[in-house]
C-alpha positions as a printed Julia matrix, in Angstrom:
107×3 Matrix{Float64}:
  -9.46   -2.5   22.35
  -8.86   -4.13  19.05
  -5.49   -6.29  18.75
  -4.57   -5.02  14.93
  -6.24   -1.38  15.87
  -8.84    0.09  13.79
  -9.04    2.31  10.61
  -8.39    6.02  11.65
 -10.3     7.71   8.55
 -13.59    5.87   9.92
 -12.89    6.44  13.31
 -12.5    10.04  13.13
 -15.73   10.24  10.83
 -17.7     7.95  13.78
 -16.19    9.65  16.92
 -17.0    13.4   15.23
 -20.8    12.29  14.68
 -20.72   10.54  17.99
 -19.31   13.95  19.58
 -21.75   15.65  17.93
 -25.11   14.2   19.81
 -27.01   17.11  19.4
 -26.68   16.96  15.49
 -28.22   13.87  13.4
 -25.84   12.19  11.7
 -26.16   13.62   7.65
 -28.96   11.73   5.9
 -26.1    10.43   3.44
 -24.02    9.24   5.93
 -27.22    7.18   7.1
 -27.92    5.7    4.07
 -24.18    4.4    3.27
 -23.78    2.77   6.42
 -27.47    1.24   5.78
 -26.52    0.32   2.55
 -23.14   -1.3    3.95
 -25.2    -3.07   6.2
 -27.5    -4.74   4.01
 -24.55   -5.65   1.71
 -22.87   -8.03   4.54
 -26.2    -9.12   5.84
 -26.46  -10.6    2.18
 -22.89  -11.98   2.14
 -23.43  -13.63   5.16
 -27.2   -14.78   5.12
 -27.1   -18.95   5.28
 -27.5   -20.02   1.54
 -30.15  -22.29   0.93
 -28.84  -24.12  -2.06
 -26.93  -27.09  -0.71
 -24.62  -27.18  -3.88
 -22.74  -23.78  -2.46
 -21.6   -25.84   1.18
 -19.45  -27.58  -1.41
 -17.68  -24.59  -3.09
 -13.97  -24.6   -1.49
 -14.2   -20.73  -2.87
 -16.64  -19.62  -0.84
 -15.55  -19.2    2.71
 -18.19  -17.6    5.01
 -15.99  -16.49   7.69
 -14.23  -14.14   5.57
 -17.5   -12.21   4.97
 -18.02  -12.4    8.85
 -14.57  -11.24   9.83
 -15.02   -8.19   7.57
 -18.42   -7.49   8.65
 -17.43   -7.04  11.9
 -14.64   -4.99  11.23
 -16.43   -2.62   9.39
 -19.08   -2.51  12.51
 -16.41   -2.06  14.75
 -14.81    0.93  12.82
 -18.15    2.55  11.88
 -19.92    1.96  15.58
 -16.74    1.88  17.6
 -19.47    3.04  20.92
 -21.87    0.24  20.31
 -20.83   -2.57  21.98
 -23.6    -4.33  22.78
 -24.34   -4.39  19.01
 -20.7    -5.57  18.31
 -21.55   -8.78  20.64
 -24.7    -9.51  19.08
 -23.24   -9.42  15.64
 -20.23  -11.67  16.82
 -22.39  -14.14  18.65
 -24.86  -14.38  15.59
 -21.18  -15.45  13.56
 -20.34  -17.8   16.15
 -24.07  -19.51  16.08
 -23.77  -19.47  12.75
 -20.19  -21.34  12.17
 -19.6   -23.64  15.16
 -21.19  -26.42  13.46
 -18.84  -26.37  10.71
 -16.05  -28.75  11.12
 -14.14  -26.83   8.76
 -13.11  -24.08  11.5
 -12.96  -26.38  14.23
  -9.28  -25.08  14.31
  -9.16  -22.37  12.07
  -7.22  -19.39  14.3
  -9.7   -16.68  12.4
 -12.52  -17.88  14.01
 -10.97  -18.6   17.75
 -10.09  -14.66  17.71
């Protein structure tokens, strides 16, 4: 269970499609989900430019947290993929000293 809860609209949509397992997700829903995942993947992809590391306005943890929240709301029953996503976030940010005592990262 999530401490903050889930978005009710997204959860109903996800569970209604999961309940009708004999029906496939509509193509538009699949495309929408794929576009959102690609969007978040671009946001969390490590930057190759070293100048981005010095940019204080760019907080990769915010992108990771929103990606994880989206995934939890959209795919509530896919706990394995959620775990892998959180593991990727941890591996990506664990060596960043600015998150050593950040409560958002610890949760």
